[in-house]
C-alpha positions as CSV (number, residue, x, y, z in Angstrom):
1,M,10.5,13.4,27.8
2,T,11.3,9.9,29.1
3,I,10.9,6.8,27.0
4,V,11.5,3.4,28.5
5,A,11.6,0.2,26.4
6,R,12.2,-3.3,27.7
7,N,15.5,-4.8,26.6
8,G,15.1,-6.6,23.4
9,E,11.7,-5.1,22.7
10,P,11.0,-2.6,19.9
11,L,11.3,1.1,20.6
12,E,8.1,1.6,18.6
13,D,6.0,0.2,21.4
14,P,7.7,1.5,24.6
15,A,6.8,0.1,28.0
16,F,6.6,3.6,29.5
17,L,6.3,7.0,27.9
18,H,6.4,10.2,30.1
19,I,6.2,13.7,28.5
20,A,6.6,16.8,30.6
21,L,4.2,19.5,29.4
22,L,3.0,23.0,30.3
23,D,-0.2,23.1,32.2
24,D,-2.4,24.0,29.3
25,A,-0.9,21.5,26.8
26,D,-3.0,18.7,25.3
27,R,-1.4,15.5,26.7
28,T,-3.3,13.1,24.4
29,A,-2.2,15.0,21.3
30,A,1.4,15.1,22.6
31,E,1.5,11.3,23.2
32,E,0.0,10.6,19.8
33,I,2.7,12.8,18.1
34,V,5.5,11.0,20.0
35,R,4.1,7.5,19.3
36,E,3.7,8.5,15.6
37,I,7.4,9.5,15.5
38,L,8.5,6.4,17.3
39,A,6.6,4.3,14.8
40,G,8.9,5.5,12.1
41,A,12.1,5.0,14.2
42,S,13.2,1.8,12.5
43,E,12.8,3.4,9.0
44,F,14.9,6.4,10.1
45,V,17.6,4.1,11.4
46,S,17.6,2.1,8.1
47,D,17.8,5.3,6.0
48,F,20.5,6.8,8.2
49,L,22.7,3.6,8.0
50,A,22.2,3.3,4.3
51,V,24.2,6.5,3.6
52,D,27.9,6.3,3.3
53,P,29.4,8.3,6.3
54,V,32.1,9.9,4.2
55,D,29.6,11.0,1.6
56,R,27.4,12.3,4.3
57,F,30.3,14.4,5.7
58,R,31.2,15.8,2.3
59,T,27.8,16.6,1.0
60,G,25.7,16.9,4.2
61,A,23.3,14.4,2.7
62,L,21.0,12.1,4.7
């Protein structure tokens, strides 16, 4: 998969999205899944950065 975002623009709305699929795969469904995941990217980053790295190492918590 290739995701291209313009510098300074949000990853949630990429300028280009290319997904390599098997011949019988549903491209529309795959693109919807990837865009849904990208829509939550900023929330994931916020949650990830909110956890103390030492605590994350000791407990495996996210």
